[in-house]
C-alpha positions as CSV (number, residue, x, y, z in Angstrom):
1,M,100.6,100.9,-96.6
2,R,103.3,102.0,-99.0
3,L,106.5,100.2,-99.9
4,R,108.5,103.1,-98.6
5,A,107.3,102.4,-95.1
6,L,109.2,99.0,-95.1
7,L,112.5,100.8,-95.7
8,G,111.8,103.2,-92.9
9,T,111.5,100.3,-90.3
10,D,114.9,99.5,-89.0
11,A,113.8,96.4,-87.2
12,L,112.9,94.7,-90.5
13,G,116.4,95.3,-91.9
14,L,115.3,95.3,-95.6
15,R,117.6,96.5,-98.3
16,L,116.3,97.8,-101.6
17,L,118.0,96.1,-104.6
18,G,115.9,97.6,-107.4
19,G,112.7,99.7,-108.0
20,E,113.5,102.9,-106.2
21,D,111.0,104.7,-108.5
22,E,108.2,102.3,-107.5
23,L,108.3,102.8,-103.7
24,D,104.9,104.6,-103.6
25,R,103.1,101.4,-104.6
26,T,100.5,100.2,-102.2
27,V,100.9,96.9,-100.2
28,R,97.6,95.2,-99.6
29,G,98.8,91.8,-98.2
30,V,101.8,89.5,-97.7
31,M,102.5,86.0,-98.8
32,T,105.4,83.6,-98.2
33,T,106.0,81.0,-101.0
34,D,108.7,78.9,-102.6
35,L,106.4,77.6,-105.4
36,R,107.6,78.1,-108.9
37,D,104.1,79.3,-109.9
38,P,102.2,80.8,-107.0
39,S,99.7,82.7,-109.2
40,R,96.6,80.8,-108.0
41,Y,97.1,82.1,-104.5
42,L,97.7,85.8,-105.5
43,S,95.0,88.4,-105.8
44,G,97.2,91.4,-106.4
45,G,98.9,94.0,-104.2
46,E,100.9,91.5,-102.2
47,L,104.5,91.7,-100.9
48,V,105.8,88.2,-101.8
49,L,108.5,86.7,-99.4
50,T,110.6,83.9,-100.8
51,G,113.5,81.8,-99.6
52,L,114.5,81.1,-103.3
53,A,114.0,77.3,-103.0
54,W,112.3,77.4,-106.4
55,R,115.5,78.6,-108.1
56,R,117.6,75.7,-109.5
57,R,119.4,77.7,-112.2
58,A,119.7,81.3,-113.4
59,E,117.0,80.8,-116.1
60,D,114.4,80.2,-113.4
61,S,114.3,83.8,-112.3
62,E,112.7,85.3,-115.5
63,P,109.5,83.1,-115.5
64,F,109.1,83.5,-111.8
65,V,109.2,87.3,-111.9
66,R,106.9,87.3,-115.0
67,I,104.3,85.3,-113.1
68,L,104.4,87.6,-110.1
69,V,104.0,90.7,-112.3
70,G,101.2,89.1,-114.2
71,A,99.4,88.5,-110.9
72,G,99.7,92.1,-109.9
73,V,102.3,91.6,-107.1
74,T,103.5,94.9,-105.5
75,A,107.0,93.8,-104.6
76,L,109.3,90.8,-104.0
77,A,111.5,90.3,-100.9
78,A,114.1,87.5,-101.2
79,G,115.7,85.9,-98.2
80,E,119.5,85.5,-98.0
81,A,119.6,82.5,-95.7
82,E,119.5,79.9,-98.6
83,L,121.9,81.3,-101.2
84,G,123.6,84.2,-99.5
85,E,123.4,87.3,-101.6
86,V,120.4,87.6,-103.9
87,P,121.5,86.3,-107.3
88,D,122.1,88.8,-110.1
89,D,119.7,87.0,-112.5
90,L,116.8,87.7,-110.1
91,I,117.8,91.4,-109.7
92,M,118.0,91.8,-113.5
93,A,114.6,90.1,-114.1
94,C,113.0,92.4,-111.6
95,E,114.5,95.4,-113.2
96,R,113.2,94.3,-116.7
97,H,109.7,94.0,-115.3
98,R,109.9,97.0,-113.0
99,L,109.2,94.9,-109.9
100,P,110.7,96.4,-106.7
101,L,113.1,93.9,-105.1
102,F,114.2,93.8,-101.4
103,A,116.8,91.6,-99.7
104,V,115.8,90.1,-96.4
105,S,118.8,89.6,-94.1
106,E,119.3,86.0,-92.8
107,D,119.0,87.5,-89.3
108,V,115.4,88.6,-89.9
109,A,112.6,86.0,-89.8
110,F,109.9,86.1,-92.5
111,A,107.4,85.9,-89.6
112,A,108.6,89.3,-88.4
113,V,108.0,90.9,-91.8
114,T,104.7,89.2,-92.1
115,E,103.5,90.3,-88.7
116,Y,104.5,93.9,-89.4
117,V,102.8,94.0,-92.8
118,V,99.6,92.4,-91.5
119,R,99.3,94.9,-88.7
120,Q,99.9,97.8,-90.9
121,V,97.7,96.7,-93.7
122,S,94.8,95.7,-91.5
123,G,95.1,98.9,-89.5
124,E,94.7,101.1,-92.6
125,R,91.7,99.2,-93.9
126,A,89.2,99.6,-91.1
127,G,89.5,101.9,-88.1
128,D,87.4,99.7,-85.8
129,L,89.4,96.6,-86.7
130,A,92.8,98.3,-86.4
131,A,92.8,98.1,-82.6
132,V,92.1,94.4,-82.7
133,V,94.9,93.7,-85.1
134,D,97.3,95.8,-83.2
135,R,96.6,94.0,-80.0
136,H,97.1,90.7,-81.8
137,R,100.8,91.2,-81.8
138,R,100.8,89.9,-78.2
139,L,100.7,86.5,-79.8
140,M,104.4,87.0,-80.5
141,T,105.1,87.4,-76.8
142,A,106.3,84.2,-75.0
143,G,104.9,83.3,-71.6
144,P,101.7,84.2,-69.7
145,A,101.9,87.9,-70.6
146,G,101.5,87.1,-74.3
147,G,98.8,84.5,-73.9
148,G,99.4,82.9,-77.3
149,P,96.5,82.2,-79.6
150,D,93.9,82.4,-76.8
151,V,94.5,86.2,-76.7
152,V,93.8,86.6,-80.4
153,L,90.6,84.6,-80.2
154,D,89.4,86.4,-77.0
155,L,89.7,89.7,-78.9
156,L,87.7,88.3,-81.8
157,G,85.0,87.4,-79.3
158,S,85.0,90.7,-77.3
159,D,85.5,93.1,-80.2
160,L,83.8,91.4,-83.1
161,D,81.4,89.0,-81.3
162,L,82.9,86.0,-83.2
163,R,83.4,82.7,-81.4
164,A,86.5,81.0,-82.8
165,W,88.8,78.0,-82.0
166,V,92.1,76.8,-83.3
167,L,92.1,73.1,-83.9
168,S,94.6,70.5,-84.9
169,P,94.0,68.3,-88.0
170,T,92.4,65.7,-85.8
171,G,90.1,68.2,-84.0
172,R,92.2,68.7,-80.9
173,R,91.5,72.1,-79.3
174,I,94.6,74.2,-79.3
175,A,93.0,77.5,-78.3
176,G,89.6,79.1,-78.4
177,A,86.4,80.2,-76.9
178,S,85.8,79.3,-73.2
179,E,83.0,77.0,-74.3
180,P,84.8,74.1,-76.1
181,L,83.4,72.4,-79.2
182,P,82.0,69.0,-78.6
183,P,84.7,66.4,-79.5
184,A,82.7,64.8,-82.3
185,R,81.9,68.2,-83.8
186,A,85.5,69.3,-83.7
187,A,86.6,66.1,-85.4
188,A,83.9,66.5,-88.1
189,L,85.1,70.1,-88.7
190,A,88.7,69.0,-89.0
191,G,87.7,66.3,-91.5
192,E,85.7,68.9,-93.5
193,H,88.8,71.2,-93.5
194,L,91.1,68.4,-94.7
195,A,88.7,67.3,-97.4
196,A,88.4,70.9,-98.7
197,I,92.2,71.2,-98.9
198,R,92.6,68.0,-100.8
199,A,89.8,69.0,-103.2
200,G,91.6,72.3,-104.0
201,R,88.8,74.6,-102.7
202,H,89.6,78.2,-101.9
203,S,89.4,79.3,-98.3
204,P,87.5,80.1,-96.2
205,Y,85.7,76.8,-96.4
206,R,82.1,77.1,-95.2
207,T,80.3,74.1,-93.8
208,K,77.3,73.2,-91.6
209,V,77.7,70.7,-88.8
210,D,74.8,69.8,-86.4
211,G,72.8,72.7,-87.8
212,T,75.4,75.4,-87.2
213,T,77.4,77.1,-89.9
214,Y,81.2,77.4,-89.6
215,S,83.9,79.1,-91.6
216,L,87.2,77.3,-91.7
217,F,90.5,79.1,-92.4
218,P,93.8,77.1,-92.9
219,V,96.8,78.1,-90.7
220,S,100.1,77.4,-92.3
221,G,103.4,78.4,-90.8
222,S,105.9,80.5,-92.7
223,G,108.1,77.5,-93.5
224,R,105.2,75.0,-94.2
225,G,104.4,75.7,-97.8
226,A,101.7,77.8,-99.5
227,A,99.1,79.7,-97.5
228,I,96.4,78.0,-99.5
229,P,97.1,74.4,-100.5
230,T,97.3,73.1,-104.0
231,D,94.9,70.8,-105.7
232,S,96.5,67.4,-105.3
233,R,94.8,66.2,-108.5
234,D,96.9,68.6,-110.6
235,V,99.8,67.1,-112.6
236,R,102.8,69.2,-111.5
237,D,106.5,69.0,-111.3
238,T,106.7,67.7,-107.7
239,R,110.5,67.9,-107.7
240,D,110.3,71.7,-107.5
241,V,106.8,72.5,-106.1
242,R,106.0,72.1,-102.4
243,D,103.2,69.5,-102.3
244,V,100.2,70.1,-100.1
245,R,100.5,66.5,-98.9
246,E,103.7,67.5,-97.0
247,T,101.7,69.5,-94.5
248,V,98.0,68.8,-94.8
249,L,98.0,66.2,-92.0
250,S,99.7,68.5,-89.5
251,D,98.6,72.0,-90.3
252,W,96.2,73.8,-87.9
253,L,92.9,75.4,-88.8
254,L,90.9,78.4,-87.5
255,V,87.2,77.6,-87.0
256,V,84.8,80.6,-86.8
257,E,81.2,80.2,-85.8
258,A,79.8,82.4,-88.6
259,D,79.1,82.4,-92.4
260,A,82.1,84.1,-94.0
261,G,80.2,84.3,-97.3
262,D,78.3,87.3,-96.0
263,W,81.4,89.2,-94.7
264,P,82.8,92.4,-96.3
265,A,86.3,92.3,-97.7
266,A,87.8,94.1,-94.7
267,R,86.6,91.4,-92.2
268,L,87.9,88.6,-94.4
269,D,91.2,90.3,-94.7
270,L,91.3,90.6,-90.9
271,L,90.7,86.9,-90.4
272,Q,93.4,86.1,-92.9
273,G,95.7,88.3,-90.9
274,V,94.7,86.5,-87.7
275,T,95.6,83.1,-89.3
276,Q,99.1,84.5,-90.1
277,L,99.6,85.7,-86.6
278,I,98.5,82.3,-85.2
279,A,101.0,80.7,-87.7
280,V,103.7,82.6,-85.9
281,E,102.8,80.7,-82.7
282,R,102.8,77.5,-84.7
283,D,106.3,78.3,-85.9
284,R,107.4,79.0,-82.4
285,R,106.1,75.6,-81.2
286,D,107.8,73.9,-84.1
287,A,111.1,75.5,-83.2
288,A,110.7,74.4,-79.6
289,R,110.5,70.8,-80.8
290,T,114.0,70.9,-82.3
291,V,115.7,69.8,-79.1
292,R,113.3,66.9,-78.5
293,R,113.7,65.8,-82.1
294,R,117.5,65.8,-81.8
295,L,117.4,63.8,-78.6
296,A,115.0,61.2,-80.1
297,Q,117.3,61.0,-83.2
298,E,120.3,60.3,-81.1
299,V,118.6,57.6,-79.1
300,L,117.2,56.0,-82.3
301,E,120.7,56.0,-83.9
302,L,122.2,54.3,-80.8
303,V,119.5,51.7,-80.7
304,Q,119.6,50.9,-84.4
305,A,123.4,50.7,-84.3
306,G,123.3,48.1,-81.6
307,A,125.0,50.3,-79.0
308,A,125.7,49.0,-75.5
309,P,122.8,49.3,-73.1
310,A,124.9,51.5,-70.8
311,E,125.4,54.0,-73.6
312,I,121.7,54.1,-74.5
313,A,120.8,54.4,-70.8
314,A,123.2,57.4,-70.5
315,R,121.4,59.1,-73.4
316,L,118.0,58.3,-71.9
317,R,119.1,59.9,-68.6
318,V,119.7,63.1,-70.5
319,T,116.4,62.8,-72.4
320,A,114.0,62.1,-69.5
321,P,114.4,65.4,-67.7
322,V,113.7,67.3,-70.9
323,L,110.5,65.5,-71.6
324,L,109.3,65.1,-68.0
325,P,110.9,67.9,-65.9
326,G,110.9,67.3,-62.2
327,L,110.5,63.6,-62.5
328,G,112.2,61.8,-59.6
329,A,112.5,58.3,-61.0
330,A,113.5,57.1,-64.4
331,P,110.4,56.7,-66.6
332,Q,109.2,53.7,-68.5
333,W,109.4,54.1,-72.3
334,Q,107.0,53.3,-75.1
335,V,107.7,53.5,-78.8
336,V,105.2,54.5,-81.5
337,V,106.0,54.0,-85.2
338,A,104.1,55.7,-88.0
339,R,104.3,55.5,-91.8
340,V,102.5,57.7,-94.3
341,E,102.4,56.5,-97.9
342,W,101.1,58.4,-100.9
343,G,100.4,57.3,-104.5
344,Q,99.5,53.9,-105.8
345,G,100.3,52.3,-102.4
346,G,97.7,54.6,-100.7
347,R,95.1,53.8,-103.4
348,D,95.5,50.1,-102.8
349,A,94.9,50.5,-99.1
350,M,91.2,50.3,-99.2
351,D,91.3,46.6,-100.0
352,G,94.3,45.8,-97.9
353,T,96.6,44.9,-100.8
354,N,99.2,47.6,-100.4
355,A,101.1,45.9,-97.5
356,M,101.2,42.3,-98.7
357,D,100.6,41.7,-102.4
358,G,103.3,43.9,-103.8
359,T,101.1,45.9,-106.2
360,E,102.3,49.3,-105.4
361,G,103.6,51.2,-108.5
362,P,103.6,54.7,-110.1
363,D,100.8,57.2,-109.9
364,A,98.1,57.2,-112.4
365,D,100.0,59.7,-114.6
366,G,103.0,57.4,-114.7
367,T,105.1,59.5,-112.3
368,K,106.5,58.5,-108.9
369,T,105.2,60.3,-105.8
370,A,107.7,62.8,-104.6
371,V,106.5,63.2,-101.0
372,A,108.8,61.7,-98.4
373,G,106.8,59.8,-95.8
374,G,109.2,60.3,-92.9
375,P,108.9,64.1,-92.4
376,V,105.1,63.9,-92.9
377,A,104.8,61.1,-90.3
378,Q,107.1,63.0,-87.9
379,A,105.0,66.2,-87.9
380,L,101.8,64.1,-87.7
381,L,102.9,62.1,-84.7
382,E,103.9,65.3,-82.9
383,E,100.3,66.5,-83.4
384,I,98.3,63.4,-82.6
385,L,100.4,62.2,-79.6
386,V,99.6,65.3,-77.6
387,D,95.8,64.8,-78.1
388,P,94.0,64.2,-74.8
389,A,91.9,61.7,-76.6
390,T,94.9,59.5,-77.2
391,V,96.7,60.0,-73.8
392,G,93.8,60.9,-71.5
393,G,93.5,57.4,-70.0
394,T,97.2,56.8,-69.7
395,A,99.8,57.5,-67.1
396,M,100.8,60.5,-69.1
397,A,97.5,62.3,-68.3
398,G,98.5,63.2,-64.8
399,V,101.9,64.6,-65.5
400,G,102.4,68.3,-64.8
401,A,104.4,69.1,-68.0
402,D,102.5,70.3,-71.0
403,S,101.7,67.2,-73.1
404,A,103.2,68.9,-76.2
405,D,106.6,68.9,-74.4
406,R,106.5,65.1,-73.6
407,I,106.9,63.7,-77.0
408,A,110.2,63.2,-78.9
409,V,109.9,62.1,-82.5
410,A,112.7,61.0,-84.7
411,R,112.4,59.9,-88.3
412,T,114.0,57.9,-91.1
413,E,113.2,58.6,-94.8
414,D,110.1,56.3,-94.7
415,E,108.8,56.4,-91.1
416,A,108.7,58.3,-87.8
417,I,109.5,56.9,-84.4
418,A,108.1,58.5,-81.2
419,L,109.8,58.0,-77.9
420,V,107.1,58.4,-75.3
421,P,108.1,58.6,-71.6
422,L,105.6,57.2,-69.0
423,P,106.0,57.9,-65.3
424,T,106.9,54.8,-63.4
425,T,103.9,53.3,-61.7
426,P,104.7,52.3,-58.1
427,P,104.6,48.5,-57.5
428,R,101.6,47.0,-55.9
429,T,101.5,43.9,-53.8
430,P,100.2,41.1,-56.0
431,E,96.6,40.1,-55.1
432,P,96.0,36.7,-53.6
433,V,95.2,33.8,-55.8
434,D,92.5,31.4,-54.6
435,G,93.1,32.6,-51.1
436,H,96.6,31.1,-50.8
437,G,98.7,34.3,-50.6
438,P,100.3,36.4,-53.2
439,G,100.5,35.1,-56.7
440,P,103.5,35.5,-58.9
441,G,104.5,39.0,-59.8
442,P,103.6,40.6,-63.2
443,R,105.7,40.1,-66.3
444,P,108.1,43.0,-67.0
445,G,106.2,45.9,-68.5
446,T,102.9,44.6,-67.2
447,A,100.7,47.1,-65.3
448,P,100.3,46.2,-61.6
449,G,96.6,46.1,-61.9
450,Q,96.9,43.2,-64.2
451,A,98.8,40.9,-61.7
452,A,95.8,38.9,-60.5
453,R,94.4,38.4,-64.0
454,Q,97.8,37.3,-65.3
455,A,98.3,34.9,-62.4
456,A,94.9,33.4,-63.1
457,G,95.7,33.0,-66.8
458,Q,93.2,35.6,-67.9
459,A,93.7,38.0,-70.8
460,P,95.1,41.4,-69.8
461,D,92.7,44.3,-69.3
462,L,93.9,47.2,-71.5
463,A,92.2,49.7,-69.1
464,D,95.0,49.0,-66.6
465,D,97.8,49.4,-69.2
466,P,99.6,52.6,-68.3
467,G,100.7,53.4,-71.8
468,L,99.3,54.5,-75.1
469,H,96.7,52.2,-76.6
470,A,96.5,51.6,-80.4
471,D,92.7,51.4,-80.4
472,A,92.5,54.8,-78.6
473,L,95.0,56.3,-81.0
474,L,93.0,55.0,-83.9
475,A,89.7,56.2,-82.7
476,A,91.0,59.7,-82.1
477,V,92.6,60.2,-85.6
478,R,90.8,57.9,-88.1
479,G,87.8,60.0,-89.0
480,P,89.5,63.4,-89.8
481,L,92.7,62.0,-91.2
482,T,90.9,59.7,-93.6
483,A,89.6,62.9,-95.3
484,G,93.1,64.3,-95.5
485,L,94.5,61.1,-97.0
486,A,91.8,61.3,-99.7
487,D,92.1,58.6,-102.4
488,D,95.9,58.3,-102.5
489,G,97.2,58.3,-99.0
490,R,97.5,55.9,-96.1
491,L,98.6,56.0,-92.5
492,T,99.7,53.0,-90.5
493,L,100.7,53.0,-86.8
494,G,102.3,50.5,-84.5
495,V,102.5,50.8,-80.7
496,S,104.9,48.9,-78.4
497,A,104.5,47.8,-74.8
498,A,106.1,49.9,-72.1
499,V,109.7,49.0,-71.2
500,H,111.6,49.9,-68.1
501,S,115.2,50.2,-69.2
502,A,117.6,50.8,-72.1
503,E,117.9,47.0,-72.6
504,G,114.3,46.8,-73.6
505,L,114.3,49.8,-76.0
506,R,115.5,47.9,-79.0
507,G,112.9,45.2,-78.5
508,A,110.2,47.9,-78.1
509,L,111.3,49.5,-81.4
510,E,111.1,46.2,-83.2
511,E,107.8,45.4,-81.6
512,A,106.3,48.8,-82.7
513,R,107.6,48.2,-86.2
514,H,106.1,44.7,-86.3
515,A,102.8,46.0,-85.0
516,R,102.8,48.6,-87.8
517,R,103.3,45.9,-90.4
518,V,100.3,44.1,-88.9
519,A,98.3,47.3,-89.3
520,A,99.6,47.6,-92.9
521,A,98.1,44.2,-93.8
522,R,94.6,45.5,-92.9
523,P,92.3,47.4,-95.3
524,G,91.5,51.1,-94.7
525,R,93.1,54.5,-95.0
526,V,94.1,54.7,-91.3
527,C,95.1,51.5,-89.4
528,A,96.8,50.9,-86.1
529,A,98.0,47.8,-84.1
530,G,99.4,47.4,-80.6
531,H,101.7,45.0,-79.0
532,H,98.7,43.0,-77.6
533,E,97.7,42.1,-81.2
534,L,101.1,40.8,-82.3
535,A,101.5,37.3,-83.4
536,S,103.6,35.3,-80.8
537,H,106.5,34.4,-83.1
538,V,108.7,37.0,-81.5
539,L,108.3,35.3,-78.2
540,L,108.4,31.8,-79.5
541,L,111.5,32.0,-81.7
542,P,114.0,31.7,-78.8
543,F,112.4,28.3,-77.9
544,V,112.7,26.7,-81.3
545,P,115.3,23.9,-81.1
546,D,118.6,24.8,-82.8
547,D,118.4,21.8,-85.2
548,V,114.9,22.9,-86.3
549,R,116.1,26.4,-86.8
550,R,119.1,25.3,-88.9
551,A,116.9,23.0,-91.1
552,F,114.2,25.6,-91.6
553,T,116.6,28.4,-92.5
554,A,118.9,26.2,-94.6
555,R,116.0,25.0,-96.7
556,L,114.9,28.5,-97.6
557,L,118.0,30.6,-97.4
558,D,121.0,28.3,-98.4
559,P,120.0,28.3,-102.1
560,L,120.0,32.1,-102.1
561,R,123.3,32.3,-100.2
562,D,125.0,29.9,-102.6
563,Y,123.8,31.9,-105.6
564,D,125.0,35.2,-104.0
565,R,128.4,33.7,-103.4
566,R,128.7,32.6,-107.0
567,H,127.1,35.5,-108.8
568,R,127.3,38.4,-106.2
569,A,123.6,38.8,-107.0
570,E,122.6,40.2,-103.5
571,L,119.4,38.1,-103.3
572,I,119.4,38.0,-99.5
573,P,119.6,41.8,-99.1
574,T,117.0,42.1,-101.8
575,L,114.7,39.7,-99.9
576,E,115.2,41.5,-96.6
577,A,114.4,44.9,-98.2
578,F,111.4,43.5,-100.1
579,L,109.8,42.2,-96.9
580,D,110.8,45.3,-94.9
581,C,108.9,47.4,-97.6
582,D,105.8,45.3,-97.1
583,G,106.1,43.9,-100.6
584,S,106.0,47.4,-102.2
585,W,107.9,47.2,-105.6
586,T,108.3,51.0,-105.8
587,R,109.6,51.6,-102.3
588,C,111.9,48.6,-102.4
589,A,113.4,49.6,-105.7
590,A,114.0,53.1,-104.5
591,R,115.6,51.8,-101.3
592,L,118.0,49.6,-103.2
593,H,118.5,52.2,-106.0
594,L,117.3,49.7,-108.6
595,H,114.9,49.9,-111.6
596,V,111.7,48.1,-110.8
597,N,112.3,45.6,-113.6
598,T,115.6,44.7,-112.0
599,L,113.9,44.2,-108.7
600,R,111.3,42.0,-110.4
601,Y,114.1,39.9,-112.0
602,R,115.7,39.4,-108.6
603,V,112.5,38.4,-106.8
604,G,111.7,36.0,-109.7
605,R,115.2,34.4,-109.2
606,I,114.5,34.0,-105.5
607,E,111.2,32.3,-106.3
608,Q,112.9,30.1,-108.9
609,L,115.6,29.0,-106.5
610,T,113.4,28.3,-103.5
611,G,110.2,27.1,-105.2
612,R,108.2,29.8,-103.2
613,D,105.8,32.5,-104.3
614,L,106.4,35.9,-102.7
615,S,102.9,37.1,-103.6
616,R,101.6,34.5,-101.1
617,L,101.3,35.6,-97.5
618,E,102.4,32.1,-96.2
619,D,105.6,32.2,-98.2
620,K,106.4,35.8,-97.2
621,L,105.9,34.8,-93.5
622,D,108.2,31.7,-93.9
623,F,111.0,33.9,-95.4
624,F,110.4,36.5,-92.7
625,L,110.8,33.9,-89.9
626,A,113.9,32.3,-91.7
627,L,115.6,35.7,-91.8
628,R,114.8,36.3,-88.2
629,M,116.2,33.0,-87.1
630,S,119.3,33.0,-89.2
């Protein structure tokens, strides 16, 4: 298609800012990017869409435009949502290099421009494929009439005899051929895809699993970074370049049962266009999560602020109908906490030292990792908690609402917190104990089926637990995600018990966080722990006599408090932050806005005043308990 056709389409609302003499140029593709140097992903002839996030100052425009021209880009379209009007320095740079420049109104989504260009370009390349691409636009239609990604993949099967599936990064089937992939094969393909991305290979990625050859195409939404991920081993300015690690653990993939190495260029172009159309559906689903994220964030803020249970309960009454529409009774709630760490902390994970020995530091090149763990963990939890493999045996499995609509995930800078509603299980009459009538009822939060075992003093049977299970969660995600975490990432998960009311939500959050710390103390790239695995100190602390509490805490904490009063050294806050960061020097220093050497001095002073060694697990645990009891 010609550039001139873009101006003739009123629905796109594009304005020409420069390059009127170049409107007969041919557009052969479209790419959305905010990378400072996207040249590795350009093959020539593209219309480049950018939100200008790469521009920090006026001097940035000239090298960006020069890179695009050197890669053979046809034109540049700049969005006005970020900076308002397109800056003059970018207009002048495009004029100097004779690169046509369009302005994209903030009312027009990049997805709309992408969908239009993909349909037009694909239609002009091959007549027999044009009808398929044109019909793919039904992906944009909401509701049963549009059909979503399944319509696109059905057309690939009927028109091109290609069996294809859309999978999550853990191998969950999102859409695809009527005959599903075996779960183990889907997980293996997802792992191959993540490994290829982290290795910096160019798509499509070809692989053979169980004797069958597959081609794997990454699916990245318009706001989720580059279409083809960067090589994570490159030394780049991560302050200004979107890092592949931000999305690799949550992006979808398109799996095609064929060897794309034998395909003509027209067919490869078509499949790349299909991935862009599927990405539009991904963007739509991400947008639909906004309300649930906001609800979860409000509940989390109330819980962490110590709000009254009545206030939290009122917010939960608003949240429950959104997550479980049509539910008659108030649900039980479960909390899942996740943390994703990159850099030295991730590399230490294989021997279990990251969580407990405080050896985390800068990356191998001496720079700090720039990838915030909270947003990565939030997007990841939203993907893995809708996986049937993680919820299929729980009370959630029988609920009528789409499982993707049941999860509300909030986040902090370092972690993500999922609020999972569970339908209330009707109470059951306790089973007789030794033939002498009903035994005592179950503990709060205990599944009814465990009543007899509990009364008899037996261990609980996790099969009767109505909530999410840490071991099921781990089994569903460990294989594929380990490949995506490569040699510098780590995921740890903690799962709370189910609670019945607002009063129990704060305890559930603490329980999930503590379980995650237990998981962090274990070796491995992906680790999880549930409430069943927790040490019993949380339950035992209230029964410690007051005089024992006072003596224990005074012996450990009074020297630090006295020093803080005299010198305003903030040793107690430093100790709390150090333990909360699992002994990570880098994360603790960042949280306290200190240089690492300053943090090391403070920790050394704590050890000197108390005679303890914070590299020893026993001393860390003593300090942790003292802070909890104080």
